[in-house]
N, C-alpha and C positions, 0 to 999 in steps of 0.2 A: 262505576269503570272497575274493570280488573287491573289488576297487576301489569297480567301481562299485555293486556291491550294498552294500557298507558304505556310501557318499554316501546312498544310498536311503533305508537304515535310518533314520542320521543326521535327514537330512530330514523320517521318517516320524515320528520321535519328535518332534523342534522341531517339527510341526506339530500332532499329538496334543497337546501339551502346551499350545502357543499358545491352540489350541481350549477347553481343558477351564479354562486357565486365567485365558480371557477373559471367564469367565461367573464372576461374583460369589458366587454361592452352592456353586460347585463350587470354587471358588479357595479359599474358608474351610475347603471340609471335606475338601481335600486338605493346607492348611496343618496343619487340625487333627488329620489323620491322620499327619503327619509327626512332629510333636511329639509325639506321643504312643508312635508308635513309637521315636523316639530317647530319649524318656527310661526307655520301658520296656529298653528294649536297654543303657542308659546305668548304671538304676538311680536316677538321680537324679531327685527328685519337682520337681514346679513351683513356682515362687514362691507362687501363691495358695494350693495347699495345705499348703506350711508354714507361712503365716502362718495360714491356720484353723485348724490345729492348737496353735499358740502361743497363738490367742484363746478356745480354749475355757475357761470358767470365769473366765476373766483379762482385763476390758474394760480398755481401755486411755481414761485419765480424756480424752483430746482425741480418741477415736473417736466423734464425736458420733453418728452412725449406729447403731452398735451400742450406745451408751448409751440412746439411745431406744428402740429394740426392747427393752432388758432394763425400763425404766421402764415402757413400755406393757405388757408381760407382767407387770409386780410388780400395776401398776394395775387389769390385770383380776383378779386373784384378788384383790385387796382389794375390789371394786366386789362380786364374786359372795359374798363371805365376809357384806360388809355388806346386802345383799341378802336373804340367809338369814336375818341376824338379824333384821333387822326382820320378816320373815314369822312368825319363831317369837315374837315379842312383841305381835303382833297378835290 
């Protein structure tokens, strides 16, 4: 490969990269794909995946969003039970 063709290749790659990464949506997709490939190659899990695995069944007392979700779920089942009991006593 000659010097001119090598320079032309580098310029073409740089131009293509600039166009692709200049668009916000494409940039996000490229970034996500690169991260997924990295994690797949290295075998490392994303921090979010590790946190999700730790959270399963073990809600942290200061994780208000998770506690709210658990509370709402519990409340739904209690409301369903109460409604069923009221219907059976009528």
